[in-house]
N, CA, C, O and the ligand as a Tripos MOL2 file, in Angstrom:
@<TRIPOS>MOLECULE
protein
  301   299    76     0     0
PROTEIN
NO_CHARGES

@<TRIPOS>ATOM
      1 N           0.8440   -1.2080    0.0000 N.3       1 MET1
      2 CA          0.0000    0.0000    0.0000 C.3       1 MET1
      3 C           0.8810    1.2610    0.0000 C.2       1 MET1
      4 O           1.8000    1.3870    0.8080 O.2       1 MET1
      5 N           0.5980    2.1380   -0.8710 N.am      2 MET2
      6 CA          1.3280    3.3980   -0.9100 C.3       2 MET2
      7 C           0.6460    4.3940    0.0340 C.2       2 MET2
      8 O          -0.5760    4.5400    0.0250 O.2       2 MET2
      9 N           1.4400    5.0560    0.8260 N.am      3 GLN3
     10 CA          0.8810    6.0360    1.7490 C.3       3 GLN3
     11 C           0.3340    7.2510    1.0050 C.2       3 GLN3
     12 O          -0.7730    7.7270    1.2560 O.2       3 GLN3
     13 N           1.1490    7.7210    0.0930 N.am      4 HIS4
     14 CA          0.7180    8.8980   -0.6530 C.3       4 HIS4
     15 C           0.4410    8.5140   -2.0930 C.2       4 HIS4
     16 O           1.3480    8.3820   -2.9140 O.2       4 HIS4
     17 N          -0.8090    8.3450   -2.3650 N.am      5 TRP5
     18 CA         -1.1860    7.9330   -3.7030 C.3       5 TRP5
     19 C          -1.7730    9.1370   -4.4240 C.2       5 TRP5
     20 O          -2.8520    9.6270   -4.0910 O.2       5 TRP5
     21 N          -1.0390    9.5860   -5.4030 N.am      6 ASN6
     22 CA         -1.4540   10.8140   -6.0710 C.3       6 ASN6
     23 C          -2.3590   10.5940   -7.2650 C.2       6 ASN6
     24 O          -2.7000   11.5320   -7.9850 O.2       6 ASN6
     25 N          -2.7420    9.3480   -7.4650 N.am      7 GLY7
     26 CA         -3.6570    9.0900   -8.5700 C.3       7 GLY7
     27 C          -2.9320    8.9310   -9.8880 C.2       7 GLY7
     28 O          -1.7130    9.0810   -9.9720 O.2       7 GLY7
     29 N          -3.6870    8.6330  -10.8920 N.am      8 PRO8
     30 CA         -3.1120    8.3690  -12.2040 C.3       8 PRO8
     31 C          -2.6620    9.6560  -12.8920 C.2       8 PRO8
     32 O          -3.0630   10.7560  -12.5120 O.2       8 PRO8
     33 N          -1.8440    9.4970  -13.8830 N.am      9 GLU9
     34 CA         -1.4000   10.6530  -14.6400 C.3       9 GLU9
     35 C          -2.5210   11.0880  -15.5830 C.2       9 GLU9
     36 O          -3.0900   10.2770  -16.3140 O.2       9 GLU9
     37 N          -2.8140   12.3560  -15.5480 N.am     10 LEU10
     38 CA         -3.8660   12.8740  -16.4140 C.3      10 LEU10
     39 C          -3.2600   13.7270  -17.5130 C.2      10 LEU10
     40 O          -2.4160   14.5880  -17.2660 O.2      10 LEU10
     41 N          -3.7080   13.4690  -18.7200 N.am     11 GLN11
     42 CA         -3.2210   14.2780  -19.8290 C.3      11 GLN11
     43 C          -4.0080   15.5840  -19.9010 C.2      11 GLN11
     44 O          -4.9710   15.7920  -19.1630 O.2      11 GLN11
     45 N          -3.5810   16.4430  -20.7960 N.am     12 ASP12
     46 CA         -4.2910   17.7090  -20.9570 C.3      12 ASP12
     47 C          -5.6800   17.4640  -21.5350 C.2      12 ASP12
     48 O          -5.9340   16.4350  -22.1600 O.2      12 ASP12
     49 N          -6.5600   18.4090  -21.3210 N.am     13 CYS13
     50 CA         -7.9300   18.3200  -21.8230 C.3      13 CYS13
     51 C          -7.9400   18.0550  -23.3270 C.2      13 CYS13
     52 O          -7.2760   18.7600  -24.0860 O.2      13 CYS13
     53 N          -8.6960   17.0350  -23.7600 N.am     14 PRO14
     54 CA         -8.7580   16.7280  -25.1890 C.3      14 PRO14
     55 C          -9.4960   17.8100  -25.9870 C.2      14 PRO14
     56 O          -9.3680   17.8720  -27.2100 O.2      14 PRO14
     57 N         -10.2490   18.6400  -25.3170 N.am     15 ILE15
     58 CA        -11.0050   19.6960  -25.9940 C.3      15 ILE15
     59 C         -10.1890   20.9850  -26.1110 C.2      15 ILE15
     60 O         -10.0450   21.5440  -27.1990 O.2      15 ILE15
     61 N          -9.6580   21.4490  -24.9780 N.am     16 CYS16
     62 CA         -9.0040   22.7600  -25.0020 C.3      16 CYS16
     63 C          -7.5350   22.7330  -24.5770 C.2      16 CYS16
     64 O          -6.8540   23.7560  -24.6470 O.2      16 CYS16
     65 N          -7.0430   21.5750  -24.1380 N.am     17 GLY17
     66 CA         -5.6410   21.5060  -23.7100 C.3      17 GLY17
     67 C          -5.4070   21.9940  -22.2970 C.2      17 GLY17
     68 O          -4.2610   22.1410  -21.8720 O.2      17 GLY17
     69 N          -6.4810   22.2490  -21.5610 N.am     18 GLY18
     70 CA         -6.3670   22.7010  -20.1730 C.3      18 GLY18
     71 C          -6.0150   21.5590  -19.2410 C.2      18 GLY18
     72 O          -5.8440   20.4170  -19.6700 O.2      18 GLY18
     73 N          -5.9100   21.8800  -17.9620 N.am     19 ALA19
     74 CA         -5.5410   20.8730  -16.9730 C.3      19 ALA19
     75 C          -6.7410   20.0600  -16.5200 C.2      19 ALA19
     76 O          -7.7990   20.6110  -16.2130 O.2      19 ALA19
     77 N          -6.5700   18.7460  -16.4800 N.am     20 GLY20
     78 CA         -7.6340   17.8660  -16.0040 C.3      20 GLY20
     79 C          -7.5370   17.7100  -14.5040 C.2      20 GLY20
     80 O          -6.4410   17.7010  -13.9440 O.2      20 GLY20
     81 N          -8.6790   17.5850  -13.8500 N.am     21 LEU21
     82 CA         -8.7130   17.4420  -12.4040 C.3      21 LEU21
     83 C          -9.5910   16.2530  -12.0400 C.2      21 LEU21
     84 O         -10.7400   16.1510  -12.4680 O.2      21 LEU21
     85 N          -9.0130   15.3470  -11.2320 N.am     22 LEU22
     86 CA         -9.7930   14.1910  -10.7850 C.3      22 LEU22
     87 C         -10.6750   14.6170   -9.6230 C.2      22 LEU22
     88 O         -10.1860   15.1600   -8.6320 O.2      22 LEU22
     89 N         -11.9540   14.3750   -9.7410 N.am     23 GLU23
     90 CA        -12.8990   14.7800   -8.7020 C.3      23 GLU23
     91 C         -13.6120   13.5770   -8.1200 C.2      23 GLU23
     92 O         -13.9490   12.6340   -8.8340 O.2      23 GLU23
     93 N         -13.8410   13.6190   -6.8000 N.am     24 GLU24
     94 CA        -14.6250   12.5780   -6.1630 C.3      24 GLU24
     95 C         -16.0110   13.1480   -5.9070 C.2      24 GLU24
     96 O         -16.1660   14.2500   -5.3800 O.2      24 GLU24
     97 N         -17.0010   12.3770   -6.2900 N.am     25 GLU25
     98 CA        -18.3780   12.8390   -6.1530 C.3      25 GLU25
     99 C         -19.0770   12.1080   -5.0170 C.2      25 GLU25
    100 O         -19.3360   10.9090   -5.1150 O.2      25 GLU25
    101 N         -19.3800   12.8200   -3.9470 N.am     26 SER26
    102 CA        -20.1300   12.2760   -2.8120 C.3      26 SER26
    103 C         -19.5470   10.9880   -2.2340 C.2      26 SER26
    104 O         -20.2770   10.1840   -1.6540 O.2      26 SER26
    105 N         -18.2430   10.7880   -2.3890 N.am     27 GLY27
    106 CA        -17.6270    9.5880   -1.8390 C.3      27 GLY27
    107 C         -18.0580    8.2930   -2.4880 C.2      27 GLY27
    108 O         -17.8410    7.2200   -1.9230 O.2      27 GLY27
    109 N         -18.6630    8.3660   -3.6590 N.am     28 CYS28
    110 CA        -19.1130    7.1180   -4.2880 C.3      28 CYS28
    111 C         -18.8240    7.0430   -5.7750 C.2      28 CYS28
    112 O         -19.1640    6.0470   -6.4130 O.2      28 CYS28
    113 N         -18.2160    8.0540   -6.3360 N.am     29 SER29
    114 CA        -17.8350    7.9510   -7.7400 C.3      29 SER29
    115 C         -16.7440    8.9700   -8.0620 C.2      29 SER29
    116 O         -16.5050    9.9280   -7.3260 O.2      29 SER29
    117 N         -16.1020    8.7170   -9.1860 N.am     30 TYR30
    118 CA        -15.0480    9.6150   -9.6400 C.3      30 TYR30
    119 C         -15.3280   10.0770  -11.0550 C.2      30 TYR30
    120 O         -15.9730    9.3780  -11.8360 O.2      30 TYR30
    121 N         -14.8400   11.2500  -11.3710 N.am     31 TYR31
    122 CA        -14.8410   11.7020  -12.7510 C.3      31 TYR31
    123 C         -13.6860   12.6780  -12.8910 C.2      31 TYR31
    124 O         -13.1360   13.1590  -11.9010 O.2      31 TYR31
    125 N         -13.3280   12.9620  -14.1360 N.am     32 VAL32
    126 CA        -12.2690   13.9370  -14.3950 C.3      32 VAL32
    127 C         -12.8910   15.0950  -15.1300 C.2      32 VAL32
    128 O         -13.6520   14.9070  -16.0800 O.2      32 VAL32
    129 N         -12.5690   16.2850  -14.6940 N.am     33 MET33
    130 CA        -13.1000   17.4290  -15.4170 C.3      33 MET33
    131 C         -12.0260   18.4560  -15.7190 C.2      33 MET33
    132 O         -11.0070   18.5340  -15.0330 O.2      33 MET33
    133 N         -12.2690   19.2320  -16.7460 N.am     34 CYS34
    134 CA        -11.3440   20.2760  -17.1590 C.3      34 CYS34
    135 C         -11.6820   21.5540  -16.4190 C.2      34 CYS34
    136 O         -12.8380   21.9730  -16.3660 O.2      34 CYS34
    137 N         -10.6500   22.1720  -15.8440 N.am     35 MET35
    138 CA        -10.8910   23.3940  -15.0930 C.3      35 MET35
    139 C         -11.1100   24.5980  -16.0100 C.2      35 MET35
    140 O         -11.6020   25.6400  -15.5760 O.2      35 MET35
    141 N         -10.7460   24.4430  -17.2620 N.am     36 ASP36
    142 CA        -10.8890   25.5590  -18.1930 C.3      36 ASP36
    143 C         -12.2170   25.5560  -18.9430 C.2      36 ASP36
    144 O         -12.9380   26.5540  -18.9360 O.2      36 ASP36
    145 N         -12.5410   24.4410  -19.5880 N.am     37 CYS37
    146 CA        -13.7480   24.4410  -20.4220 C.3      37 CYS37
    147 C         -14.9050   23.6460  -19.8310 C.2      37 CYS37
    148 O         -16.0130   23.6810  -20.3680 O.2      37 CYS37
    149 N         -14.6650   22.9270  -18.7290 N.am     38 GLY38
    150 CA        -15.7550   22.2090  -18.0890 C.3      38 GLY38
    151 C         -16.0920   20.8580  -18.6970 C.2      38 GLY38
    152 O         -17.0670   20.2240  -18.2930 O.2      38 GLY38
    153 N         -15.2940   20.4040  -19.6700 N.am     39 SER39
    154 CA        -15.5160   19.0620  -20.2070 C.3      39 SER39
    155 C         -15.3150   18.0690  -19.0900 C.2      39 SER39
    156 O         -14.4920   18.3010  -18.2040 O.2      39 SER39
    157 N         -16.0440   16.9690  -19.1060 N.am     40 GLN40
    158 CA        -15.8410   15.9650  -18.0660 C.3      40 GLN40
    159 C         -16.1760   14.5760  -18.5520 C.2      40 GLN40
    160 O         -16.9140   14.3900  -19.5200 O.2      40 GLN40
    161 N         -15.6110   13.5970  -17.8510 N.am     41 THR41
    162 CA        -15.9370   12.2150  -18.1680 C.3      41 THR41
    163 C         -17.2360   11.8780  -17.4410 C.2      41 THR41
    164 O         -17.7130   12.6580  -16.6170 O.2      41 THR41
    165 N         -17.8000   10.7230  -17.7480 N.am     42 VAL42
    166 CA        -18.9610   10.2660  -16.9830 C.3      42 VAL42
    167 C         -18.4820    9.8900  -15.5780 C.2      42 VAL42
    168 O         -17.2860    9.6930  -15.3610 O.2      42 VAL42
    169 N         -19.3960    9.7920  -14.6440 N.am     43 ASN43
    170 CA        -19.0560    9.3640  -13.2850 C.3      43 ASN43
    171 C         -18.8550    7.8520  -13.2630 C.2      43 ASN43
    172 O         -19.6450    7.0940  -13.8260 O.2      43 ASN43
    173 N         -17.7880    7.4350  -12.6040 N.am     44 ILE44
    174 CA        -17.5360    6.0070  -12.4420 C.3      44 ILE44
    175 C         -17.7880    5.6590  -10.9740 C.2      44 ILE44
    176 O         -17.0570    6.1090  -10.0920 O.2      44 ILE44
    177 N         -18.8010    4.8750  -10.7230 N.am     45 ASP45
    178 CA        -19.1650    4.5160   -9.3490 C.3      45 ASP45
    179 C         -18.2050    3.5170   -8.7240 C.2      45 ASP45
    180 O         -17.5870    2.7090   -9.4180 O.2      45 ASP45
    181 N         -18.0900    3.5850   -7.4100 N.am     46 PHE46
    182 CA        -17.3500    2.5540   -6.6830 C.3      46 PHE46
    183 C         -18.0360    2.2990   -5.3490 C.2      46 PHE46
    184 O         -18.7030    3.1760   -4.8010 O.2      46 PHE46
    185 N         -17.8630    1.0950   -4.8390 N.am     47 ARG47
    186 CA        -18.4990    0.7310   -3.5640 C.3      47 ARG47
    187 C         -17.5180    0.1590   -2.5560 C.2      47 ARG47
    188 O         -17.9020   -0.1580   -1.4300 O.2      47 ARG47
    189 N         -16.2460    0.0210   -2.9460 N.am     48 SER48
    190 CA        -15.2460   -0.5240   -2.0310 C.3      48 SER48
    191 C         -13.9040    0.1090   -2.3580 C.2      48 SER48
    192 O         -13.7650    0.8100   -3.3610 O.2      48 SER48
    193 N         -12.9220   -0.1400   -1.5090 N.am     49 GLU49
    194 CA        -11.5900    0.4160   -1.7540 C.3      49 GLU49
    195 C         -10.9970   -0.1160   -3.0580 C.2      49 GLU49
    196 O         -10.3340    0.6140   -3.7940 O.2      49 GLU49
    197 N         -11.2450   -1.3970   -3.3310 N.am     50 GLU50
    198 CA        -10.7450   -1.9840   -4.5690 C.3      50 GLU50
    199 C         -11.3810   -1.3010   -5.7720 C.2      50 GLU50
    200 O         -10.7060   -0.9260   -6.7310 O.2      50 GLU50
    201 N         -12.7010   -1.1500   -5.6910 N.am     51 GLU51
    202 CA        -13.4220   -0.5140   -6.7960 C.3      51 GLU51
    203 C         -13.0380    0.9540   -6.9220 C.2      51 GLU51
    204 O         -13.0590    1.5220   -8.0140 O.2      51 GLU51
    205 N         -12.6890    1.5550   -5.8000 N.am     52 ARG52
    206 CA        -12.2850    2.9620   -5.8320 C.3      52 ARG52
    207 C         -11.0930    3.1480   -6.7650 C.2      52 ARG52
    208 O         -11.0580    4.0680   -7.5830 O.2      52 ARG52
    209 N         -10.1130    2.2470   -6.6220 N.am     53 LYS53
    210 CA         -8.9240    2.3760   -7.4570 C.3      53 LYS53
    211 C          -9.2220    2.1420   -8.9210 C.2      53 LYS53
    212 O          -8.7020    2.8430   -9.7890 O.2      53 LYS53
    213 N         -10.0650    1.1480   -9.1980 N.am     54 SER54
    214 CA        -10.3730    0.9210  -10.6030 C.3      54 SER54
    215 C         -11.2350    2.0390  -11.1610 C.2      54 SER54
    216 O         -11.1680    2.3440  -12.3520 O.2      54 SER54
    217 N         -12.0530    2.6590  -10.2950 N.am     55 ALA55
    218 CA        -12.8650    3.7910  -10.7460 C.3      55 ALA55
    219 C         -11.9630    4.9690  -11.1290 C.2      55 ALA55
    220 O         -12.2060    5.6510  -12.1250 O.2      55 ALA55
    221 N         -10.9290    5.1940  -10.3310 N.am     56 VAL56
    222 CA         -9.9720    6.2580  -10.6390 C.3      56 VAL56
    223 C          -9.2750    5.9630  -11.9660 C.2      56 VAL56
    224 O          -9.1530    6.8350  -12.8260 O.2      56 VAL56
    225 N          -8.8200    4.7190  -12.1160 N.am     57 SER57
    226 CA         -8.1250    4.3380  -13.3450 C.3      57 SER57
    227 C          -9.0340    4.4840  -14.5530 C.2      57 SER57
    228 O          -8.6170    4.9560  -15.6110 O.2      57 SER57
    229 N         -10.2920    4.0680  -14.3760 N.am     58 LYS58
    230 CA        -11.2410    4.1200  -15.4850 C.3      58 LYS58
    231 C         -11.5300    5.5680  -15.8820 C.2      58 LYS58
    232 O         -11.5560    5.9020  -17.0660 O.2      58 LYS58
    233 N         -11.7430    6.4100  -14.8940 N.am     59 ALA59
    234 CA        -12.0170    7.8190  -15.1740 C.3      59 ALA59
    235 C         -10.8280    8.4450  -15.8990 C.2      59 ALA59
    236 O         -10.9960    9.2050  -16.8530 O.2      59 ALA59
    237 N          -9.6140    8.1110  -15.4270 N.am     60 ALA60
    238 CA         -8.4140    8.6540  -16.0500 C.3      60 ALA60
    239 C          -8.2680    8.1340  -17.4770 C.2      60 ALA60
    240 O          -7.8690    8.8700  -18.3800 O.2      60 ALA60
    241 N          -8.5960    6.8600  -17.6650 N.am     61 GLU61
    242 CA         -8.4760    6.2700  -18.9940 C.3      61 GLU61
    243 C          -9.4470    6.9360  -19.9690 C.2      61 GLU61
    244 O          -9.0880    7.2250  -21.1100 O.2      61 GLU61
    245 N         -10.6620    7.1730  -19.5210 N.am     62 LEU62
    246 CA        -11.6550    7.8450  -20.3640 C.3      62 LEU62
    247 C         -11.1450    9.2320  -20.7500 C.2      62 LEU62
    248 O         -11.2170    9.6470  -21.9070 O.2      62 LEU62
    249 N         -10.6320    9.9260  -19.7480 N.am     63 TRP63
    250 CA        -10.1100   11.2720  -19.9740 C.3      63 TRP63
    251 C          -8.9490   11.2520  -20.9680 C.2      63 TRP63
    252 O          -8.9160   12.0150  -21.9340 O.2      63 TRP63
    253 N          -8.0000   10.3550  -20.7000 N.am     64 ASN64
    254 CA         -6.7930   10.3020  -21.5200 C.3      64 ASN64
    255 C          -7.0550    9.8350  -22.9470 C.2      64 ASN64
    256 O          -6.2450   10.0830  -23.8400 O.2      64 ASN64
    257 N          -8.1820    9.1620  -23.1660 N.am     65 THR65
    258 CA         -8.5100    8.7280  -24.5200 C.3      65 THR65
    259 C          -9.5500    9.6490  -25.1540 C.2      65 THR65
    260 O         -10.0940    9.3480  -26.2160 O.2      65 THR65
    261 N          -9.8180   10.7620  -24.4970 N.am     66 GLY66
    262 CA        -10.6930   11.7730  -25.0940 C.3      66 GLY66
    263 C         -12.1820   11.4950  -25.0120 C.2      66 GLY66
    264 O         -12.9750   12.1370  -25.7000 O.2      66 GLY66
    265 N         -12.5670   10.5400  -24.1720 N.am     67 LYS67
    266 CA        -13.9920   10.2250  -24.0430 C.3      67 LYS67
    267 C         -14.6230   11.1380  -22.9920 C.2      67 LYS67
    268 O         -14.9070   10.7200  -21.8690 O.2      67 LYS67
    269 N         -14.8310   12.3650  -23.3800 N.am     68 VAL68
    270 CA        -15.3810   13.3570  -22.4570 C.3      68 VAL68
    271 C         -16.6750   13.9410  -22.9890 C.2      68 VAL68
    272 O         -16.9630   13.9010  -24.1850 O.2      68 VAL68
    273 N         -17.4400   14.4830  -22.0620 N.am     69 ILE69
    274 CA        -18.6820   15.1580  -22.4130 C.3      69 ILE69
    275 C         -18.3790   16.6540  -22.3950 C.2      69 ILE69
    276 O         -17.9140   17.1990  -21.3940 O.2      69 ILE69
    277 N         -18.6500   17.2960  -23.5120 N.am     70 TYR70
    278 CA        -18.3990   18.7220  -23.5540 C.3      70 TYR70
    279 C         -19.7230   19.4450  -23.5340 C.2      70 TYR70
    280 O         -20.4680   19.4330  -24.5150 O.2      70 TYR70
    281 N         -20.0150   20.0810  -22.4030 N.am     71 SER71
    282 CA        -21.3050   20.7470  -22.2830 C.3      71 SER71
    283 C         -21.1240   22.2510  -22.2490 C.2      71 SER71
    284 O         -21.1480   22.8750  -21.1870 O.2      71 SER71
    285 N         -20.9450   22.8130  -23.4120 N.am     72 SER72
    286 CA        -20.7910   24.2570  -23.4940 C.3      72 SER72
    287 C         -22.1560   24.9300  -23.4090 C.2      72 SER72
    288 O         -23.1310   24.4400  -23.9780 O.2      72 SER72
    289 N         -22.2220   26.0330  -22.7100 N.am     73 ALA73
    290 CA        -23.4780   26.7560  -22.5680 C.3      73 ALA73
    291 C         -23.9310   27.3090  -23.9070 C.2      73 ALA73
    292 O         -25.1230   27.5260  -24.1280 O.2      73 ALA73
    293 N         -22.9880   27.5320  -24.7870 N.am     74 GLY74
    294 CA        -23.3320   28.1270  -26.0680 C.3      74 GLY74
    295 C         -23.8240   27.1340  -27.1180 C.2      74 GLY74
    296 O         -24.1750   27.5230  -28.2320 O.2      74 GLY74
    297 N         -23.8480   25.8500  -26.7590 N.am     75 GLU75
    298 CA        -24.2020   24.8790  -27.7740 C.3      75 GLU75
    299 C         -25.6140   24.3570  -27.7360 C.2      75 GLU75
    300 O         -25.9890   23.5300  -28.5670 O.2      75 GLU75
    301 ZN        -10.8920   21.8380  -21.5060 Zn       76 ZN76
@<TRIPOS>BOND
     1     1     2 1
     2     2     3 1
     3     3     4 2
     4     3     5 am
     5     5     6 1
     6     6     7 1
     7     7     8 2
     8     7     9 am
     9     9    10 1
    10    10    11 1
    11    11    12 2
    12    11    13 am
    13    13    14 1
    14    14    15 1
    15    15    16 2
    16    15    17 am
    17    17    18 1
    18    18    19 1
    19    19    20 2
    20    19    21 am
    21    21    22 1
    22    22    23 1
    23    23    24 2
    24    23    25 am
    25    25    26 1
    26    26    27 1
    27    27    28 2
    28    27    29 am
    29    29    30 1
    30    30    31 1
    31    31    32 2
    32    31    33 am
    33    33    34 1
    34    34    35 1
    35    35    36 2
    36    35    37 am
    37    37    38 1
    38    38    39 1
    39    39    40 2
    40    39    41 am
    41    41    42 1
    42    42    43 1
    43    43    44 2
    44    43    45 am
    45    45    46 1
    46    46    47 1
    47    47    48 2
    48    47    49 am
    49    49    50 1
    50    50    51 1
    51    51    52 2
    52    51    53 am
    53    53    54 1
    54    54    55 1
    55    55    56 2
    56    55    57 am
    57    57    58 1
    58    58    59 1
    59    59    60 2
    60    59    61 am
    61    61    62 1
    62    62    63 1
    63    63    64 2
    64    63    65 am
    65    65    66 1
    66    66    67 1
    67    67    68 2
    68    67    69 am
    69    69    70 1
    70    70    71 1
    71    71    72 2
    72    71    73 am
    73    73    74 1
    74    74    75 1
    75    75    76 2
    76    75    77 am
    77    77    78 1
    78    78    79 1
    79    79    80 2
    80    79    81 am
    81    81    82 1
    82    82    83 1
    83    83    84 2
    84    83    85 am
    85    85    86 1
    86    86    87 1
    87    87    88 2
    88    87    89 am
    89    89    90 1
    90    90    91 1
    91    91    92 2
    92    91    93 am
    93    93    94 1
    94    94    95 1
    95    95    96 2
    96    95    97 am
    97    97    98 1
    98    98    99 1
    99    99   100 2
   100    99   101 am
   101   101   102 1
   102   102   103 1
   103   103   104 2
   104   103   105 am
   105   105   106 1
   106   106   107 1
   107   107   108 2
   108   107   109 am
   109   109   110 1
   110   110   111 1
   111   111   112 2
   112   111   113 am
   113   113   114 1
   114   114   115 1
   115   115   116 2
   116   115   117 am
   117   117   118 1
   118   118   119 1
   119   119   120 2
   120   119   121 am
   121   121   122 1
   122   122   123 1
   123   123   124 2
   124   123   125 am
   125   125   126 1
   126   126   127 1
   127   127   128 2
   128   127   129 am
   129   129   130 1
   130   130   131 1
   131   131   132 2
   132   131   133 am
   133   133   134 1
   134   134   135 1
   135   135   136 2
   136   135   137 am
   137   137   138 1
   138   138   139 1
   139   139   140 2
   140   139   141 am
   141   141   142 1
   142   142   143 1
   143   143   144 2
   144   143   145 am
   145   145   146 1
   146   146   147 1
   147   147   148 2
   148   147   149 am
   149   149   150 1
   150   150   151 1
   151   151   152 2
   152   151   153 am
   153   153   154 1
   154   154   155 1
   155   155   156 2
   156   155   157 am
   157   157   158 1
   158   158   159 1
   159   159   160 2
   160   159   161 am
   161   161   162 1
   162   162   163 1
   163   163   164 2
   164   163   165 am
   165   165   166 1
   166   166   167 1
   167   167   168 2
   168   167   169 am
   169   169   170 1
   170   170   171 1
   171   171   172 2
   172   171   173 am
   173   173   174 1
   174   174   175 1
   175   175   176 2
   176   175   177 am
   177   177   178 1
   178   178   179 1
   179   179   180 2
   180   179   181 am
   181   181   182 1
   182   182   183 1
   183   183   184 2
   184   183   185 am
   185   185   186 1
   186   186   187 1
   187   187   188 2
   188   187   189 am
   189   189   190 1
   190   190   191 1
   191   191   192 2
   192   191   193 am
   193   193   194 1
   194   194   195 1
   195   195   196 2
   196   195   197 am
   197   197   198 1
   198   198   199 1
   199   199   200 2
   200   199   201 am
   201   201   202 1
   202   202   203 1
   203   203   204 2
   204   203   205 am
   205   205   206 1
   206   206   207 1
   207   207   208 2
   208   207   209 am
   209   209   210 1
   210   210   211 1
   211   211   212 2
   212   211   213 am
   213   213   214 1
   214   214   215 1
   215   215   216 2
   216   215   217 am
   217   217   218 1
   218   218   219 1
   219   219   220 2
   220   219   221 am
   221   221   222 1
   222   222   223 1
   223   223   224 2
   224   223   225 am
   225   225   226 1
   226   226   227 1
   227   227   228 2
   228   227   229 am
   229   229   230 1
   230   230   231 1
   231   231   232 2
   232   231   233 am
   233   233   234 1
   234   234   235 1
   235   235   236 2
   236   235   237 am
   237   237   238 1
   238   238   239 1
   239   239   240 2
   240   239   241 am
   241   241   242 1
   242   242   243 1
   243   243   244 2
   244   243   245 am
   245   245   246 1
   246   246   247 1
   247   247   248 2
   248   247   249 am
   249   249   250 1
   250   250   251 1
   251   251   252 2
   252   251   253 am
   253   253   254 1
   254   254   255 1
   255   255   256 2
   256   255   257 am
   257   257   258 1
   258   258   259 1
   259   259   260 2
   260   259   261 am
   261   261   262 1
   262   262   263 1
   263   263   264 2
   264   263   265 am
   265   265   266 1
   266   266   267 1
   267   267   268 2
   268   267   269 am
   269   269   270 1
   270   270   271 1
   271   271   272 2
   272   271   273 am
   273   273   274 1
   274   274   275 1
   275   275   276 2
   276   275   277 am
   277   277   278 1
   278   278   279 1
   279   279   280 2
   280   279   281 am
   281   281   282 1
   282   282   283 1
   283   283   284 2
   284   283   285 am
   285   285   286 1
   286   286   287 1
   287   287   288 2
   288   287   289 am
   289   289   290 1
   290   290   291 1
   291   291   292 2
   292   291   293 am
   293   293   294 1
   294   294   295 1
   295   295   296 2
   296   295   297 am
   297   297   298 1
   298   298   299 1
   299   299   300 2
@<TRIPOS>SUBSTRUCTURE
     1 MET1         2 RESIDUE 1 A MET
     2 MET2         6 RESIDUE 1 A MET
     3 GLN3        10 RESIDUE 1 A GLN
     4 HIS4        14 RESIDUE 1 A HIS
     5 TRP5        18 RESIDUE 1 A TRP
     6 ASN6        22 RESIDUE 1 A ASN
     7 GLY7        26 RESIDUE 1 A GLY
     8 PRO8        30 RESIDUE 1 A PRO
     9 GLU9        34 RESIDUE 1 A GLU
    10 LEU10       38 RESIDUE 1 A LEU
    11 GLN11       42 RESIDUE 1 A GLN
    12 ASP12       46 RESIDUE 1 A ASP
    13 CYS13       50 RESIDUE 1 A CYS
    14 PRO14       54 RESIDUE 1 A PRO
    15 ILE15       58 RESIDUE 1 A ILE
    16 CYS16       62 RESIDUE 1 A CYS
    17 GLY17       66 RESIDUE 1 A GLY
    18 GLY18       70 RESIDUE 1 A GLY
    19 ALA19       74 RESIDUE 1 A ALA
    20 GLY20       78 RESIDUE 1 A GLY
    21 LEU21       82 RESIDUE 1 A LEU
    22 LEU22       86 RESIDUE 1 A LEU
    23 GLU23       90 RESIDUE 1 A GLU
    24 GLU24       94 RESIDUE 1 A GLU
    25 GLU25       98 RESIDUE 1 A GLU
    26 SER26      102 RESIDUE 1 A SER
    27 GLY27      106 RESIDUE 1 A GLY
    28 CYS28      110 RESIDUE 1 A CYS
    29 SER29      114 RESIDUE 1 A SER
    30 TYR30      118 RESIDUE 1 A TYR
    31 TYR31      122 RESIDUE 1 A TYR
    32 VAL32      126 RESIDUE 1 A VAL
    33 MET33      130 RESIDUE 1 A MET
    34 CYS34      134 RESIDUE 1 A CYS
    35 MET35      138 RESIDUE 1 A MET
    36 ASP36      142 RESIDUE 1 A ASP
    37 CYS37      146 RESIDUE 1 A CYS
    38 GLY38      150 RESIDUE 1 A GLY
    39 SER39      154 RESIDUE 1 A SER
    40 GLN40      158 RESIDUE 1 A GLN
    41 THR41      162 RESIDUE 1 A THR
    42 VAL42      166 RESIDUE 1 A VAL
    43 ASN43      170 RESIDUE 1 A ASN
    44 ILE44      174 RESIDUE 1 A ILE
    45 ASP45      178 RESIDUE 1 A ASP
    46 PHE46      182 RESIDUE 1 A PHE
    47 ARG47      186 RESIDUE 1 A ARG
    48 SER48      190 RESIDUE 1 A SER
    49 GLU49      194 RESIDUE 1 A GLU
    50 GLU50      198 RESIDUE 1 A GLU
    51 GLU51      202 RESIDUE 1 A GLU
    52 ARG52      206 RESIDUE 1 A ARG
    53 LYS53      210 RESIDUE 1 A LYS
    54 SER54      214 RESIDUE 1 A SER
    55 ALA55      218 RESIDUE 1 A ALA
    56 VAL56      222 RESIDUE 1 A VAL
    57 SER57      226 RESIDUE 1 A SER
    58 LYS58      230 RESIDUE 1 A LYS
    59 ALA59      234 RESIDUE 1 A ALA
    60 ALA60      238 RESIDUE 1 A ALA
    61 GLU61      242 RESIDUE 1 A GLU
    62 LEU62      246 RESIDUE 1 A LEU
    63 TRP63      250 RESIDUE 1 A TRP
    64 ASN64      254 RESIDUE 1 A ASN
    65 THR65      258 RESIDUE 1 A THR
    66 GLY66      262 RESIDUE 1 A GLY
    67 LYS67      266 RESIDUE 1 A LYS
    68 VAL68      270 RESIDUE 1 A VAL
    69 ILE69      274 RESIDUE 1 A ILE
    70 TYR70      278 RESIDUE 1 A TYR
    71 SER71      282 RESIDUE 1 A SER
    72 SER72      286 RESIDUE 1 A SER
    73 ALA73      290 RESIDUE 1 A ALA
    74 GLY74      294 RESIDUE 1 A GLY
    75 GLU75      298 RESIDUE 1 A GLU
    76 ZN76       301 GROUP 0 **** ****
């Protein structure tokens, strides 16, 4: 077990090239969102510590492969 687990490496936003941020939602799911344009991955649910890690990996993988939802107010 690593004491300080900083999470997976996140690439730049596939939409605008901004910084991606891993977010935990209500302690039961993870998603990655862009701080610049608001693009985000879907929420990945988890129910245990094991699932938590795979949820983080999955969210990061979606982000890193460009599978994001872009919800611009202007669209
Ligand atoms: Zn962005």
